[in-house]
N, CA, C, O and CB atoms as a CASP TS submission, in Angstrom:
PFRMAT TS
TARGET T0000
AUTHOR 0000-0000-0000
METHOD Language model
MODEL 1
PARENT N/A
ATOM      1  N   MET     1       3.602  -6.253  -2.009  1.00  0.00           N
ATOM      2  CA  MET     1       3.662  -4.883  -1.255  1.00  0.00           C
ATOM      3  C   MET     1       4.637  -4.051  -1.664  1.00  0.00           C
ATOM      4  O   MET     1       4.576  -2.838  -1.868  1.00  0.00           O
ATOM      5  CB  MET     1       3.862  -4.998   0.144  1.00  0.00           C
ATOM      6  N   PHE     2       6.107  -5.266  -1.832  1.00  0.00           N
ATOM      7  CA  PHE     2       7.027  -4.867  -2.275  1.00  0.00           C
ATOM      8  C   PHE     2       8.202  -5.215  -4.027  1.00  0.00           C
ATOM      9  O   PHE     2       9.387  -5.300  -4.349  1.00  0.00           O
ATOM     10  CB  PHE     2       7.410  -5.087  -1.121  1.00  0.00           C
ATOM     11  N   GLY     3       6.782  -5.299  -4.658  1.00  0.00           N
ATOM     12  CA  GLY     3       7.198  -6.509  -5.627  1.00  0.00           C
ATOM     13  C   GLY     3       8.212  -5.393  -6.592  1.00  0.00           C
ATOM     14  O   GLY     3       9.189  -5.739  -7.256  1.00  0.00           O
ATOM     15  N   ARG     4       7.625  -3.859  -6.438  1.00  0.00           N
ATOM     16  CA  ARG     4       8.727  -3.071  -7.402  1.00  0.00           C
ATOM     17  C   ARG     4      10.154  -3.488  -6.968  1.00  0.00           C
ATOM     18  O   ARG     4      10.901  -4.028  -7.785  1.00  0.00           O
ATOM     19  CB  ARG     4       8.616  -1.318  -7.259  1.00  0.00           C
ATOM     20  N   GLU     5      10.584  -3.220  -5.559  1.00  0.00           N
ATOM     21  CA  GLU     5      11.757  -3.264  -5.143  1.00  0.00           C
ATOM     22  C   GLU     5      12.543  -4.612  -5.234  1.00  0.00           C
ATOM     23  O   GLU     5      13.716  -4.732  -4.879  1.00  0.00           O
ATOM     24  CB  GLU     5      11.669  -2.813  -3.958  1.00  0.00           C
ATOM     25  N   LEU     6      11.772  -5.606  -5.744  1.00  0.00           N
ATOM     26  CA  LEU     6      12.063  -7.004  -5.709  1.00  0.00           C
ATOM     27  C   LEU     6      12.831  -7.064  -7.115  1.00  0.00           C
ATOM     28  O   LEU     6      14.025  -7.265  -7.339  1.00  0.00           O
ATOM     29  CB  LEU     6      10.666  -8.020  -5.544  1.00  0.00           C
ATOM     30  N   ARG     7      11.522  -6.769  -8.188  1.00  0.00           N
ATOM     31  CA  ARG     7      12.296  -6.630  -8.890  1.00  0.00           C
ATOM     32  C   ARG     7      13.261  -6.105  -9.762  1.00  0.00           C
ATOM     33  O   ARG     7      13.600  -6.620 -10.827  1.00  0.00           O
ATOM     34  CB  ARG     7      12.070  -6.835  -8.977  1.00  0.00           C
ATOM     35  N   GLU     8      13.795  -4.816  -9.163  1.00  0.00           N
ATOM     36  CA  GLU     8      14.792  -3.990  -9.533  1.00  0.00           C
ATOM     37  C   GLU     8      15.794  -4.299  -8.725  1.00  0.00           C
ATOM     38  O   GLU     8      16.805  -3.621  -8.905  1.00  0.00           O
ATOM     39  CB  GLU     8      14.494  -2.667  -9.519  1.00  0.00           C
ATOM     40  N   GLY     9      15.866  -5.439  -7.541  1.00  0.00           N
ATOM     41  CA  GLY     9      17.249  -6.064  -7.129  1.00  0.00           C
ATOM     42  C   GLY     9      17.113  -5.197  -5.754  1.00  0.00           C
ATOM     43  O   GLY     9      17.896  -5.665  -4.928  1.00  0.00           O
ATOM     44  N   ARG    10      16.467  -4.221  -5.294  1.00  0.00           N
ATOM     45  CA  ARG    10      17.346  -3.538  -3.912  1.00  0.00           C
ATOM     46  C   ARG    10      16.764  -4.130  -2.497  1.00  0.00           C
ATOM     47  O   ARG    10      17.049  -3.879  -1.326  1.00  0.00           O
ATOM     48  CB  ARG    10      17.118  -1.636  -3.821  1.00  0.00           C
ATOM     49  N   LEU    11      15.586  -5.257  -3.268  1.00  0.00           N
ATOM     50  CA  LEU    11      15.600  -5.991  -1.803  1.00  0.00           C
ATOM     51  C   LEU    11      15.365  -7.336  -2.217  1.00  0.00           C
ATOM     52  O   LEU    11      14.583  -7.650  -3.114  1.00  0.00           O
ATOM     53  CB  LEU    11      14.409  -5.483  -0.636  1.00  0.00           C
ATOM     54  N   VAL    12      16.247  -8.332  -1.364  1.00  0.00           N
ATOM     55  CA  VAL    12      15.560  -9.832  -1.967  1.00  0.00           C
ATOM     56  C   VAL    12      15.308 -10.669  -0.641  1.00  0.00           C
ATOM     57  O   VAL    12      15.594 -10.528   0.547  1.00  0.00           O
ATOM     58  CB  VAL    12      16.759 -10.851  -3.141  1.00  0.00           C
ATOM     59  N   ARG    13      14.645 -11.595  -1.399  1.00  0.00           N
ATOM     60  CA  ARG    13      13.342 -12.318  -0.608  1.00  0.00           C
ATOM     61  C   ARG    13      14.676 -13.500   0.185  1.00  0.00           C
ATOM     62  O   ARG    13      15.500 -14.078  -0.525  1.00  0.00           O
ATOM     63  CB  ARG    13      11.668 -13.306  -2.046  1.00  0.00           C
ATOM     64  N   PRO    14      14.637 -13.645   1.566  1.00  0.00           N
ATOM     65  CA  PRO    14      14.874 -14.463   2.594  1.00  0.00           C
ATOM     66  C   PRO    14      14.448 -15.729   2.228  1.00  0.00           C
ATOM     67  O   PRO    14      15.327 -16.576   2.073  1.00  0.00           O
ATOM     68  CB  PRO    14      14.306 -14.040   3.753  1.00  0.00           C
ATOM     69  N   PHE    15      13.124 -16.089   2.031  1.00  0.00           N
ATOM     70  CA  PHE    15      12.615 -17.332   1.879  1.00  0.00           C
ATOM     71  C   PHE    15      12.137 -17.501   0.830  1.00  0.00           C
ATOM     72  O   PHE    15      12.298 -16.468   0.181  1.00  0.00           O
ATOM     73  CB  PHE    15      11.841 -17.678   2.656  1.00  0.00           C
ATOM     74  N   GLU    16      11.442 -18.494   0.073  1.00  0.00           N
ATOM     75  CA  GLU    16      10.550 -18.993  -0.963  1.00  0.00           C
ATOM     76  C   GLU    16       9.482 -18.743  -0.510  1.00  0.00           C
ATOM     77  O   GLU    16       8.734 -18.127  -1.270  1.00  0.00           O
ATOM     78  CB  GLU    16      10.601 -20.293  -1.355  1.00  0.00           C
ATOM     79  N   GLN    17       8.880 -19.136   1.052  1.00  0.00           N
ATOM     80  CA  GLN    17       7.490 -18.866   1.436  1.00  0.00           C
ATOM     81  C   GLN    17       6.907 -17.739   1.151  1.00  0.00           C
ATOM     82  O   GLN    17       7.564 -16.709   1.302  1.00  0.00           O
ATOM     83  CB  GLN    17       7.313 -18.961   2.629  1.00  0.00           C
ATOM     84  N   GLU    18       5.885 -17.684   0.793  1.00  0.00           N
ATOM     85  CA  GLU    18       4.991 -16.332   0.911  1.00  0.00           C
ATOM     86  C   GLU    18       3.427 -16.569   1.656  1.00  0.00           C
ATOM     87  O   GLU    18       2.628 -17.505   1.663  1.00  0.00           O
ATOM     88  CB  GLU    18       4.725 -15.718  -0.779  1.00  0.00           C
ATOM     89  N   ALA    19       3.449 -15.494   2.135  1.00  0.00           N
ATOM     90  CA  ALA    19       2.230 -15.048   3.246  1.00  0.00           C
ATOM     91  C   ALA    19       1.369 -14.529   2.381  1.00  0.00           C
ATOM     92  O   ALA    19       1.935 -13.601   1.802  1.00  0.00           O
ATOM     93  CB  ALA    19       2.563 -13.903   4.490  1.00  0.00           C
ATOM     94  N   ILE    20      -0.024 -14.708   1.902  1.00  0.00           N
ATOM     95  CA  ILE    20      -1.045 -14.121   1.487  1.00  0.00           C
ATOM     96  C   ILE    20      -2.249 -14.012   2.535  1.00  0.00           C
ATOM     97  O   ILE    20      -2.993 -14.870   3.010  1.00  0.00           O
ATOM     98  CB  ILE    20      -1.359 -14.763   0.338  1.00  0.00           C
ATOM     99  N   THR    21      -2.115 -12.051   2.787  1.00  0.00           N
ATOM    100  CA  THR    21      -2.964 -12.282   3.967  1.00  0.00           C
ATOM    101  C   THR    21      -3.919 -11.168   3.871  1.00  0.00           C
ATOM    102  O   THR    21      -4.449 -10.470   4.736  1.00  0.00           O
ATOM    103  CB  THR    21      -2.177 -12.311   5.369  1.00  0.00           C
ATOM    104  N   GLY    22      -4.003 -11.189   2.504  1.00  0.00           N
ATOM    105  CA  GLY    22      -5.607 -10.593   2.167  1.00  0.00           C
ATOM    106  C   GLY    22      -5.443  -9.204   1.715  1.00  0.00           C
ATOM    107  O   GLY    22      -4.392  -8.907   1.147  1.00  0.00           O
ATOM    108  N   GLY    23      -6.355  -8.316   1.898  1.00  0.00           N
ATOM    109  CA  GLY    23      -6.228  -7.324   1.630  1.00  0.00           C
ATOM    110  C   GLY    23      -6.129  -5.900   2.521  1.00  0.00           C
ATOM    111  O   GLY    23      -6.144  -6.118   3.733  1.00  0.00           O
ATOM    112  N   TYR    24      -6.027  -4.416   2.125  1.00  0.00           N
ATOM    113  CA  TYR    24      -5.892  -3.957   2.911  1.00  0.00           C
ATOM    114  C   TYR    24      -6.938  -2.686   3.081  1.00  0.00           C
ATOM    115  O   TYR    24      -7.564  -2.622   2.023  1.00  0.00           O
ATOM    116  CB  TYR    24      -4.712  -3.892   2.886  1.00  0.00           C
ATOM    117  N   TRP    25      -7.361  -1.690   3.951  1.00  0.00           N
ATOM    118  CA  TRP    25      -8.393  -0.641   3.990  1.00  0.00           C
ATOM    119  C   TRP    25      -7.783   0.402   4.451  1.00  0.00           C
ATOM    120  O   TRP    25      -6.757   0.395   5.130  1.00  0.00           O
ATOM    121  CB  TRP    25      -9.568  -0.900   4.763  1.00  0.00           C
ATOM    122  N   LEU    26      -8.474   1.443   4.052  1.00  0.00           N
ATOM    123  CA  LEU    26      -8.004   2.654   4.693  1.00  0.00           C
ATOM    124  C   LEU    26      -9.147   2.995   5.269  1.00  0.00           C
ATOM    125  O   LEU    26     -10.214   2.655   4.759  1.00  0.00           O
ATOM    126  CB  LEU    26      -7.399   3.743   3.846  1.00  0.00           C
ATOM    127  N   THR    27      -9.095   3.669   6.340  1.00  0.00           N
ATOM    128  CA  THR    27      -9.712   3.772   7.107  1.00  0.00           C
ATOM    129  C   THR    27      -9.509   5.405   8.102  1.00  0.00           C
ATOM    130  O   THR    27      -8.413   5.959   8.182  1.00  0.00           O
ATOM    131  CB  THR    27      -9.504   2.499   7.604  1.00  0.00           C
ATOM    132  N   ARG    28     -10.862   5.995   8.819  1.00  0.00           N
ATOM    133  CA  ARG    28     -10.432   7.007   9.633  1.00  0.00           C
ATOM    134  C   ARG    28     -11.685   6.937  10.303  1.00  0.00           C
ATOM    135  O   ARG    28     -12.584   6.289   9.769  1.00  0.00           O
ATOM    136  CB  ARG    28      -9.939   8.381   9.013  1.00  0.00           C
ATOM    137  N   LEU    29     -11.913   7.592  11.557  1.00  0.00           N
ATOM    138  CA  LEU    29     -12.800   7.796  12.488  1.00  0.00           C
ATOM    139  C   LEU    29     -14.058   8.902  11.924  1.00  0.00           C
ATOM    140  O   LEU    29     -13.872  10.086  11.646  1.00  0.00           O
ATOM    141  CB  LEU    29     -11.955   8.287  13.744  1.00  0.00           C
ATOM    142  N   LYS    30     -15.376   8.153  11.846  1.00  0.00           N
ATOM    143  CA  LYS    30     -16.137   8.843  11.366  1.00  0.00           C
ATOM    144  C   LYS    30     -16.269  10.033  11.901  1.00  0.00           C
ATOM    145  O   LYS    30     -16.806  10.857  11.161  1.00  0.00           O
ATOM    146  CB  LYS    30     -17.046   8.317  11.280  1.00  0.00           C
ATOM    147  N   SER    31     -15.835  10.537  13.351  1.00  0.00           N
ATOM    148  CA  SER    31     -16.023  11.665  14.178  1.00  0.00           C
ATOM    149  C   SER    31     -15.349  13.043  13.583  1.00  0.00           C
ATOM    150  O   SER    31     -15.709  14.174  13.911  1.00  0.00           O
ATOM    151  CB  SER    31     -15.440  11.302  15.565  1.00  0.00           C
ATOM    152  N   ARG    32     -14.026  12.656  12.400  1.00  0.00           N
ATOM    153  CA  ARG    32     -12.944  13.512  12.228  1.00  0.00           C
ATOM    154  C   ARG    32     -13.294  14.066  11.019  1.00  0.00           C
ATOM    155  O   ARG    32     -13.523  13.242  10.134  1.00  0.00           O
ATOM    156  CB  ARG    32     -11.593  12.903  12.261  1.00  0.00           C
ATOM    157  N   GLN    33     -13.418  15.411  10.685  1.00  0.00           N
ATOM    158  CA  GLN    33     -13.697  15.646   9.354  1.00  0.00           C
ATOM    159  C   GLN    33     -12.466  15.113   8.168  1.00  0.00           C
ATOM    160  O   GLN    33     -11.539  14.706   8.869  1.00  0.00           O
ATOM    161  CB  GLN    33     -13.945  17.217   9.320  1.00  0.00           C
ATOM    162  N   ARG    34     -12.215  15.007   7.216  1.00  0.00           N
ATOM    163  CA  ARG    34     -11.328  14.963   6.349  1.00  0.00           C
ATOM    164  C   ARG    34     -10.855  16.391   6.374  1.00  0.00           C
ATOM    165  O   ARG    34     -11.356  17.515   6.353  1.00  0.00           O
ATOM    166  CB  ARG    34     -11.801  14.419   5.093  1.00  0.00           C
ATOM    167  N   THR    35      -9.284  15.661   6.446  1.00  0.00           N
ATOM    168  CA  THR    35      -8.465  16.947   6.238  1.00  0.00           C
ATOM    169  C   THR    35      -7.769  17.139   5.110  1.00  0.00           C
ATOM    170  O   THR    35      -8.036  16.145   4.434  1.00  0.00           O
ATOM    171  CB  THR    35      -7.554  17.120   7.161  1.00  0.00           C
ATOM    172  N   GLU    36      -6.807  18.033   4.306  1.00  0.00           N
ATOM    173  CA  GLU    36      -6.351  18.144   3.131  1.00  0.00           C
ATOM    174  C   GLU    36      -5.296  17.021   3.556  1.00  0.00           C
ATOM    175  O   GLU    36      -5.657  15.921   3.138  1.00  0.00           O
ATOM    176  CB  GLU    36      -5.921  19.650   2.601  1.00  0.00           C
ATOM    177  N   ALA    37      -4.176  16.987   4.219  1.00  0.00           N
ATOM    178  CA  ALA    37      -3.748  15.956   4.233  1.00  0.00           C
ATOM    179  C   ALA    37      -4.072  14.568   4.192  1.00  0.00           C
ATOM    180  O   ALA    37      -3.230  13.765   3.790  1.00  0.00           O
ATOM    181  CB  ALA    37      -3.367  16.113   4.804  1.00  0.00           C
ATOM    182  N   MET    38      -5.450  14.118   4.646  1.00  0.00           N
ATOM    183  CA  MET    38      -5.957  12.767   4.439  1.00  0.00           C
ATOM    184  C   MET    38      -6.421  12.616   3.019  1.00  0.00           C
ATOM    185  O   MET    38      -6.286  11.662   2.253  1.00  0.00           O
ATOM    186  CB  MET    38      -7.096  12.444   5.411  1.00  0.00           C
ATOM    187  N   ARG    39      -6.856  13.495   2.889  1.00  0.00           N
ATOM    188  CA  ARG    39      -7.111  13.650   0.949  1.00  0.00           C
ATOM    189  C   ARG    39      -6.250  13.430   0.520  1.00  0.00           C
ATOM    190  O   ARG    39      -6.322  12.401  -0.152  1.00  0.00           O
ATOM    191  CB  ARG    39      -7.433  14.894   0.125  1.00  0.00           C
ATOM    192  N   SER    40      -4.831  14.129   0.530  1.00  0.00           N
ATOM    193  CA  SER    40      -3.602  13.750  -0.085  1.00  0.00           C
ATOM    194  C   SER    40      -3.263  12.142   0.177  1.00  0.00           C
ATOM    195  O   SER    40      -3.489  11.384  -0.767  1.00  0.00           O
ATOM    196  CB  SER    40      -2.454  14.712   0.500  1.00  0.00           C
ATOM    197  N   PHE    41      -2.925  11.784   0.963  1.00  0.00           N
ATOM    198  CA  PHE    41      -2.701  10.977   1.252  1.00  0.00           C
ATOM    199  C   PHE    41      -3.693   9.433   0.635  1.00  0.00           C
ATOM    200  O   PHE    41      -3.388   8.331   0.181  1.00  0.00           O
ATOM    201  CB  PHE    41      -2.587  11.439   2.417  1.00  0.00           C
ATOM    202  N   GLU    42      -4.753  10.039   0.895  1.00  0.00           N
ATOM    203  CA  GLU    42      -5.961   8.877   0.375  1.00  0.00           C
ATOM    204  C   GLU    42      -5.607   8.483  -1.230  1.00  0.00           C
ATOM    205  O   GLU    42      -5.707   7.371  -1.750  1.00  0.00           O
ATOM    206  CB  GLU    42      -7.806   9.667   0.429  1.00  0.00           C
ATOM    207  N   SER    43      -5.160   9.750  -1.851  1.00  0.00           N
ATOM    208  CA  SER    43      -4.810   9.966  -3.208  1.00  0.00           C
ATOM    209  C   SER    43      -3.322   9.539  -3.605  1.00  0.00           C
ATOM    210  O   SER    43      -2.944   8.913  -4.596  1.00  0.00           O
ATOM    211  CB  SER    43      -5.029  11.415  -3.491  1.00  0.00           C
ATOM    212  N   TRP    44      -2.822   9.899  -2.875  1.00  0.00           N
ATOM    213  CA  TRP    44      -1.313   8.664  -2.843  1.00  0.00           C
ATOM    214  C   TRP    44      -1.429   7.842  -2.836  1.00  0.00           C
ATOM    215  O   TRP    44      -0.852   7.352  -3.807  1.00  0.00           O
ATOM    216  CB  TRP    44      -0.403   8.417  -2.023  1.00  0.00           C
ATOM    217  N   ILE    45      -2.309   6.535  -1.774  1.00  0.00           N
ATOM    218  CA  ILE    45      -1.938   5.525  -1.512  1.00  0.00           C
ATOM    219  C   ILE    45      -2.877   4.620  -2.702  1.00  0.00           C
ATOM    220  O   ILE    45      -2.690   3.449  -3.034  1.00  0.00           O
ATOM    221  CB  ILE    45      -2.059   5.327   0.029  1.00  0.00           C
ATOM    222  N   ALA    46      -3.903   5.546  -3.197  1.00  0.00           N
ATOM    223  CA  ALA    46      -4.456   4.740  -4.381  1.00  0.00           C
ATOM    224  C   ALA    46      -3.643   4.626  -5.030  1.00  0.00           C
ATOM    225  O   ALA    46      -3.364   3.442  -5.217  1.00  0.00           O
ATOM    226  CB  ALA    46      -5.435   5.114  -5.121  1.00  0.00           C
ATOM    227  N   ASP    47      -2.917   5.453  -5.638  1.00  0.00           N
ATOM    228  CA  ASP    47      -2.097   5.731  -6.735  1.00  0.00           C
ATOM    229  C   ASP    47      -0.832   4.866  -6.740  1.00  0.00           C
ATOM    230  O   ASP    47      -0.516   4.366  -7.820  1.00  0.00           O
ATOM    231  CB  ASP    47      -1.762   7.162  -6.738  1.00  0.00           C
ATOM    232  N   GLU    48      -0.028   4.617  -5.607  1.00  0.00           N
ATOM    233  CA  GLU    48       0.675   3.803  -5.186  1.00  0.00           C
ATOM    234  C   GLU    48      -0.287   2.395  -5.538  1.00  0.00           C
ATOM    235  O   GLU    48       0.093   1.692  -6.475  1.00  0.00           O
ATOM    236  CB  GLU    48       1.080   4.194  -3.723  1.00  0.00           C
ATOM    237  N   ALA    49      -1.080   2.144  -5.052  1.00  0.00           N
ATOM    238  CA  ALA    49      -1.762   0.465  -5.508  1.00  0.00           C
ATOM    239  C   ALA    49      -2.089   0.220  -6.531  1.00  0.00           C
ATOM    240  O   ALA    49      -2.075  -0.969  -6.848  1.00  0.00           O
ATOM    241  CB  ALA    49      -2.909  -0.037  -4.992  1.00  0.00           C
ATOM    242  N   ALA    50      -2.512   1.179  -7.465  1.00  0.00           N
ATOM    243  CA  ALA    50      -2.901   0.910  -8.580  1.00  0.00           C
ATOM    244  C   ALA    50      -1.619   0.647  -9.618  1.00  0.00           C
ATOM    245  O   ALA    50      -1.861   0.113 -10.701  1.00  0.00           O
ATOM    246  CB  ALA    50      -3.808   1.969  -8.913  1.00  0.00           C
ATOM    247  N   LEU    51      -0.453   0.972  -9.326  1.00  0.00           N
ATOM    248  CA  LEU    51       0.877   0.931  -9.663  1.00  0.00           C
ATOM    249  C   LEU    51       1.353  -0.669  -9.958  1.00  0.00           C
ATOM    250  O   LEU    51       2.059  -1.278 -10.761  1.00  0.00           O
ATOM    251  CB  LEU    51       1.682   1.639  -8.467  1.00  0.00           C
ATOM    252  N   PHE    52       0.621  -0.909  -8.946  1.00  0.00           N
ATOM    253  CA  PHE    52       0.694  -2.913  -8.585  1.00  0.00           C
ATOM    254  C   PHE    52      -0.611  -3.596  -8.747  1.00  0.00           C
ATOM    255  O   PHE    52      -0.878  -4.708  -8.293  1.00  0.00           O
ATOM    256  CB  PHE    52       1.109  -3.414  -6.740  1.00  0.00           C
ATOM    257  N   GLY    53      -1.352  -2.878  -9.396  1.00  0.00           N
ATOM    258  CA  GLY    53      -2.817  -3.775  -9.697  1.00  0.00           C
ATOM    259  C   GLY    53      -3.560  -3.810  -8.442  1.00  0.00           C
ATOM    260  O   GLY    53      -4.266  -4.813  -8.327  1.00  0.00           O
ATOM    261  N   GLY    54      -3.587  -3.081  -7.585  1.00  0.00           N
ATOM    262  CA  GLY    54      -4.413  -3.061  -6.030  1.00  0.00           C
ATOM    263  C   GLY    54      -5.669  -2.548  -6.711  1.00  0.00           C
ATOM    264  O   GLY    54      -6.683  -2.326  -6.050  1.00  0.00           O
TER
END
């Protein structure tokens, strides 16, 4: 999740242990129409995930 920041030295890893927690899902209520803000966020998060091979 923070691979870029770690590689750039902006974050440091306090422990060597790594927790593998699985994947992430982007969800919304079926009862709500998708707004422009939701579409923008969905696009942004997908682009960010692609940067890290997600």
